[in-house]
C-alpha positions in Angstrom: 90.3 -85.9 -2.8 88.1 -83.2 -1.1 89.9 -83.7 2.2 93.3 -83.4 0.5 92.2 -80.1 -1.2 91.1 -78.7 2.1 94.4 -79.8 3.7 96.4 -78.1 0.9 94.3 -74.9 1.4 95.1 -74.9 5.1 98.8 -75.3 4.4 98.8 -72.6 1.7 97.3 -70.1 4.1 99.4 -70.9 7.1 102.8 -69.3 7.8 105.3 -71.9 9.2 106.7 -70.6 12.4 108.3 -71.9 15.6 106.7 -74.0 18.4 103.3 -73.2 19.8 104.0 -71.6 23.2 102.6 -73.7 26.0 100.6 -70.7 27.1 98.8 -70.7 23.7 98.0 -74.4 24.1 96.7 -73.8 27.6 94.5 -70.9 26.3 93.0 -73.2 23.7 92.2 -75.8 26.4 89.9 -73.2 28.1 87.8 -72.7 25.0 84.9 -75.0 24.1 85.6 -78.0 21.9 84.2 -77.4 18.4 80.9 -79.2 17.9 82.4 -80.7 14.7 85.0 -82.7 16.7 84.0 -86.4 17.1 85.8 -89.6 17.8 85.9 -92.5 15.4 86.1 -90.1 12.4 89.0 -90.7 10.0 91.4 -87.8 9.5 94.1 -87.2 6.9 97.3 -85.9 8.6 100.5 -84.6 7.1 103.7 -83.8 8.9 106.2 -81.2 7.6 109.7 -80.6 8.8 111.0 -77.1 9.8 111.7 -76.3 6.2 108.1 -77.1 5.3 109.1 -80.3 3.4 106.4 -83.0 3.5 107.9 -85.8 5.6 104.9 -88.0 6.4 101.2 -88.6 5.6 98.7 -91.0 7.1 95.1 -91.6 8.0 94.2 -91.4 11.7 91.2 -92.5 13.7 90.7 -91.1 17.2 89.1 -93.8 19.3 87.5 -94.1 22.7 89.9 -96.9 23.7 91.9 -96.0 26.8 95.6 -95.7 26.3 98.6 -95.8 28.7 100.7 -92.6 28.8 103.6 -91.3 30.8 102.3 -87.8 30.3 100.1 -86.4 33.0 96.4 -86.8 33.0 94.2 -89.8 32.8 92.1 -89.1 29.7 94.5 -90.5 27.1 92.9 -92.5 24.3 94.3 -94.6 21.4 95.0 -93.3 17.9 94.8 -95.8 15.1 97.2 -95.1 12.2 96.8 -96.5 8.7 98.1 -95.7 5.2 101.3 -94.4 6.7 103.8 -93.0 4.2 107.1 -91.3 5.0 110.3 -90.0 3.4 112.0 -90.6 6.7 110.5 -93.2 9.1 112.9 -92.1 11.9 111.6 -88.5 11.8 108.0 -89.5 12.5 107.4 -92.7 14.4 103.9 -93.6 13.3 104.5 -97.3 13.7 104.7 -96.8 17.5 101.6 -96.7 19.9 100.1 -93.2 19.7 97.6 -91.7 22.0 95.7 -88.4 22.3 93.8 -86.1 24.6 91.4 -83.3 23.9 90.9 -80.4 26.3 88.6 -77.7 24.8 90.1 -76.7 21.5 93.5 -78.1 22.4 94.6 -81.5 21.0 97.8 -83.3 22.1 98.8 -86.6 20.6 102.0 -88.5 20.3 104.2 -91.4 21.3 103.6 -91.1 25.1 104.2 -94.6 26.3 108.0 -94.3 26.1 108.6 -92.2 29.2 111.0 -89.2 29.0 111.4 -89.5 25.2 108.1 -88.2 23.7 107.2 -87.2 20.2 104.3 -84.8 20.4 101.8 -83.1 18.2 100.1 -80.1 19.8 97.5 -78.1 18.0 94.2 -76.2 17.8 91.0 -77.9 16.8 88.8 -75.7 14.6 85.5 -76.5 12.9 87.3 -78.1 9.9 90.9 -78.9 10.8 93.6 -79.4 13.4 97.0 -77.8 13.0 100.0 -77.2 15.2 103.6 -78.2 16.0 105.6 -81.4 16.1 108.3 -81.7 18.8 110.5 -84.2 20.6 110.6 -83.8 24.3 112.1 -85.0 27.5 111.9 -83.9 31.2 114.3 -80.9 30.7 114.3 -80.3 27.0 112.1 -79.7 23.9 113.1 -79.7 20.3 111.0 -78.2 17.5 110.8 -80.7 14.6 108.1 -79.3 12.4 104.4 -78.8 11.9 101.3 -80.9 11.3 97.9 -80.4 9.6 94.9 -82.6 9.6 91.4 -82.6 8.1 88.5 -85.0 8.7 87.6 -87.4 5.9 83.8 -87.1 6.0 
């Protein structure tokens, strides 16, 4: 319950806006990763659509297990999803293989094994949460779908 209260506080204090510019994501990647970030910790994640309606919630575990990815870079690792609930399972494809990478304060995760048809979460890691945007992407396009918020369940 404590994690859920923290999550609701983050949502309540955040203004829902458009996509995070790539330059902002790149800027986060040059900052140090918060010392509170650790793998194998469970996180509660919610996904909101562009109108701030709750569409999905789940528990995540970021692992050290290597994962395949069509997205550049070789430091992709597996995300385990459990307790998935959704009002629209086609909006957020949590039952697919998900992977993540962390660069500094920047977290990117998503369905990256289906080349040229990605569903991506990009956000900033802080000492007590991760939040950012949810998009669908291809080689020449990007569509804003919503936002996500996550807090560790410690």
